[in-house]
C-alpha positions in Angstrom: 18.8 -6.4 -34.8 16.0 -9.3 -34.9 12.8 -9.0 -33.1 12.6 -11.8 -30.3 10.3 -15.1 -31.8 6.5 -14.6 -30.1 7.2 -17.8 -28.5 10.1 -16.2 -26.8 8.3 -13.1 -26.1 5.6 -15.3 -24.5 7.9 -17.7 -22.3 9.0 -14.0 -20.9 5.5 -12.4 -20.6 4.4 -16.2 -18.6 7.5 -15.7 -16.6 6.7 -12.6 -15.3 3.1 -13.4 -14.3 4.4 -16.3 -12.3 6.7 -13.9 -10.4 4.1 -11.1 -9.7 1.5 -14.2 -8.4 4.6 -15.3 -6.1 5.0 -12.1 -4.8 1.2 -11.6 -4.3 1.0 -15.2 -2.6 4.1 -14.2 -0.4 2.1 -10.9 0.7 -1.0 -12.2 1.5 0.8 -14.8 3.7 2.7 -12.5 5.7 1.9 -11.8 9.4 -0.7 -8.5 9.2 -1.2 -6.5 12.2 -4.5 -4.0 12.2 -4.6 -0.6 13.7 -5.6 3.1 13.9 -3.8 6.2 11.6 -2.2 9.2 13.7 -0.2 11.8 13.0 3.4 12.7 14.3 3.0 16.9 14.2 6.9 17.4 14.1 7.3 15.1 11.6 4.3 16.0 9.8 4.1 12.2 8.9 1.3 9.2 10.2 2.3 5.9 11.7 -0.4 3.5 12.5 -0.6 2.9 16.5 -1.4 -1.3 16.2 -4.2 -2.7 18.6 -1.3 -5.1 20.2 0.3 -1.6 21.5 3.3 -1.1 19.3 3.4 1.6 16.8 5.0 1.3 13.1 7.3 3.6 11.3 6.5 6.8 10.0 4.9 6.1 6.5 6.0 7.9 3.9 5.4 7.7 -0.2 5.2 4.0 -1.5 4.5 2.5 1.7 2.3 -0.7 1.5 -1.5 -0.3 3.6 -4.3 -1.5 3.7 -7.4 0.6 4.6 -10.9 -0.5 6.0 -13.7 0.6 3.1 -16.4 -1.4 3.8 -13.8 -4.6 2.9 -10.4 -4.4 3.0 -8.3 -2.7 0.2 -5.1 -2.7 -0.8 -3.0 0.4 -1.5 0.3 2.6 -0.8 0.7 5.9 0.9 1.5 8.9 -1.8 1.5 12.5 -1.1 -0.5 15.1 -3.3 -1.4 18.6 -4.0 -4.9 18.6 -5.0 -8.3 20.6 -4.6 -6.4 23.3 -2.8 -5.2 21.1 -0.1 -1.8 18.8 -0.1 -1.1 15.9 2.3 -0.6 12.0 2.3 -3.5 10.1 0.8 -4.4 6.1 0.3 -3.6 5.4 -3.4 -6.7 3.2 -4.5 -9.0 3.3 -7.3 -11.7 1.9 -5.4 -11.8 3.8 -2.5 -11.3 7.0 -4.5 -7.9 8.0 -3.2 -8.6 9.3 0.1 -6.5 11.7 1.9 -5.4 10.1 5.0 -7.0 11.4 8.3 -6.1 10.2 12.0 -8.9 7.5 13.2 -9.0 5.9 9.9 -8.5 1.9 10.3 -5.6 0.1 8.6 -3.3 -2.9 8.5 0.1 -3.8 7.2 1.6 -6.5 6.4 4.7 -7.4 8.2 6.7 -8.3 4.9 
């Protein structure tokens, strides 16, 4: 099988970048709701009590989330066992992947 010509590969890479840019713009343009994390002890999952009085669905692995850590940081919820502890954490390198805790100030894009 012949390899793809270089220009066709480059066109494909540029198309992927354009798709990612479009998705990023749509994400950033979405409505934002801010609130505080709480733990549903029955489900052992976190949810957000938004400042407008509503609540989010229980957050699970892969849920997008933004966490206020001197500035708003983009990330997602993941689950791990590390340092003798297990639980959900905020996946973001800048923040150091902190475990989720009640009282954390977070926000979610409504997409």
